[in-house]
N, C-alpha and C positions, 0 to 999 in steps of 0.2 A: 200575525205580527211575530217577529222573531223574539224568542225568549232568551234572556241572559240569567243564568243561575248564579247567585251569589253564595259562595261557600263560606258563610260567616254567620255568627250570631249577633253581630254588632248592629244595633239600631242606627247608629250614626253613619256607618258605612252604607247601609241600605238607603238612608235619606240622601246621602251624597250621590249614590249611583242613580237614584230616581230623578235627580236634577238633570241628568243627561238623557233619560229615557224618552221624554216627549220630543225633544229636538232631533234625536238620532233614530227614533222609530223602533224601540224595543220595549218589552215589558220585563220587570224584575220579579224573580221568584227566588225564595231562599232554599238553600240546601243545608239545613241545619244538621248538626251531628245527631246520630241516633243515640238514645239514652245509654246504650251499651258502649258507646265510643268514649275513649279517654282523650278528648280533644286537647286538653292541656298538656298531655304528654308530648305533643308535637313541638312544643315551645321550649324544650330543654336545650340549653346551650352546650356546645362541645368545649373541651378544654382549650383555652387560649384562642377561641374563635373571635375573629374581628366582627364588630357589630354589623358592618355591611354584608359580610359573608353570612352571618347568622340570619339576618332578616330575609335575605334572598333564599336561603335554604329552607327556612320555615314557610315562606310563601309558597315555594314549590310543593312542600309536603301538604300544605292546606289545599292546594289545587288538586293534587293527586287524590286526597281524601274526598274532595268534592266530586271528582270524576267517578270514583268508586261508588259514592252514594247515588249518582245519577244512573250508573250501570245497574245497581241493585233495584232502583225504581223501575227501570226498563224491564228487568226480569219479573218483577212483581206484576207489572201491567200485562206482560205476555202471559204469565201464569193465569191471571184473572180472565183474560180473553180466551185462553184455551179451555178453562173451566166452563165458561159460558158457552163455548162452542159444543161441548159434550152434552150440555143440558138443553140447548136451543137448536133444533135441527136447521132452522133457517140460517143460522150463523155459520154453518159448516162450509158453505161455499164462499165465504168472505175471508180475506186475508186478515189475520189478527192485527189490530192496531197497536202501535207502540208510541211512545212519546216522540214528539218532533225532535229532529236534530237540533241541538242547542249549544249555546256558548256557556262555558263555565269560567267564572272569575273569582280569584282569591286575593287576599291582601294581608299583610302583617306589618306592624309598627313596633319599633323599639327605640328607646331613649339611650343615649350613650354619653358618658362623661369620662374623659381621659381613656377612651377605648374600653371602658367597663360597661357591660350591658345591664341596663336597668329594665327588668321586665315588670310584670305585675307584682305588687308587694304580697308577701306571704301572710302578713298580719299587720296590725297597727304599728308595732315597733319597727317593722321593715319599711313601712310607708314613711314613718318619721325619719328613719335613717336616710332614705332617698331624698326627701325634701330638704333635709339639713345639708346634704351634699350638694344639691342643686342651688341652694340659696346664694344669691349674689354672684353667680357664675353663668357662663355660657355653656350650652351643651348642644349636642346634635340629636335630631330626630330623623330616623331613617324609616321610610315606608316602601316596602316592595309590593308590586302588583303584578299578577300573572294571569294569563288568559289562555284558554284552550278551546278548540273547535274541531269538529270532525273533518277528517281528510279522506284521501282515497281509500276505498274499500270499506269505509265505516258507514256508508249511507244505505247499504242493503236493507231492504225492508221498510225504508222510509219513503213510500209513495213513488213518484216518478223522478226523484232526485238523481242526477247523474253522478256517478263515482269517478270523477276526474281529478287529476292532481292540480292543486291550486298553487303549490310552491313546496319547497323542501321543508321537512320538519325542522322547527325552530326551538330554541330554548335549550336548557341543559337537563331536561327530564331524563329519568333513567330509561334503559333499553326496554324494560318490561312495559312501561307506559307508552313509549314510542311505537312499540309493536302493535298497540291497540288502535293505530291509525288516528291519532290525535295530532294536531299541530299546536305548537306552543310559542308563546312570546312573553317576555318579562321586562319590566322597567323598574327603576329605582329612583325615588325622590329623597333628597337629603336637604334638611333645613337646619339653620342655627337659631336657637332660642336663648334669649337673654333674660335671666330671672333677677328681680330686685332682691334686696336682703329680706329674708323671711323671719318674722318674729316667732318665738316659741309659742306664743299665744295663738297666732294665726295658724301655725302648723297643727296644734292641738285641736283647734276649732274645725279646720277643714277635714281632719281625720274623723272627727265625730259625725260629720255629715255623711260619711261612707263613700263619698265620691272617689277618693284615691284608690279604693281597694281593687277595682277591676281595670285599672289603667296602667299602661306601661309608664314607668317613671313616677307613678303615684299622682298624676295630675292629668287634667283635660283642658286644652286651650280654650274650648268652648264653654268651660264651666267656671268654677270659682277661681281657678288659677289665672284667668284672663286679667284679673286686677293686679297680679304681681309679675306679669310678663312685660318687661320694659321695651323689648324690641324683638322683631322676627326678621330673619333673612332667609327667604325661600318661599315655600308653598304652604299657605295656611291650611288648605284642604288635605295636604299630605300629612301635616302635623295632626289633623283631626282623624286621620286613618285611611283616607283614600285620595290620592293626588288626582284631581279631575283632569288636568291637562294630559298627563301621561295615560290615564285611563281612557280618555276619549280617543287618543291616538291608537291605542291597542284595539279598542272597539271598532274604530273605522276599518282597520285591517281585517278583523275577524268578520264583521258584517259584510264587507265587500267579498271576502272569500266565500262566505255562505251563500251570498246572492249568485256568485259565479257557478256554484254547484247546482243551483236550482234552474239555471238557464240552459 
């Protein structure tokens, strides 16, 4: 079964992706950041950066980081196999096994009000500031999703897979990544969320629950904030962190390309 690696630590993104896995025929594995990685550093905004540009750029950075982790894992597997080969004579006639060619998927979500980016709150005071700004107003939630899969020349060492071109390299990834023979595609989901008026008592209460502290905009639509959202225009799963329609379209393309390489 084809593996799709999710370059994310988000439990809700994994749950959403697993909703697609059974019907589309793939398994989900995580590519979580190494303890030495500063994953939060990828989420810094540039001066005067538009929220849509921001979320797409950060999504690409997360995808690149995921590809790097997968490459490091391949090297570790190769090293382990080579070590086994030197200690086990029987293994010296066999080709070292490496991880199967895989699809890597990454996503990022940001909340925007008046083109101001609302990331994860720094502390309780920052969460309170965000929620007070969102109170009684409509704002945008932008979620980017990006996918990568091996292309020509990258299948060497992966069994009898053919290294044939499936299509031209897509996306706006940098030249260094493109040179590693990955194909890329990205999509963006934008939704409008309408908040009711929030009382100070409710804001203080929800901050005490801890829920806002690791959420863009200091809220989660699937959490306590569901009771104060009066209307949504757009994609609920995109607001949750992974737009399933756009994600399924990207996965169909990647899965078809991978199947073509195997035939």
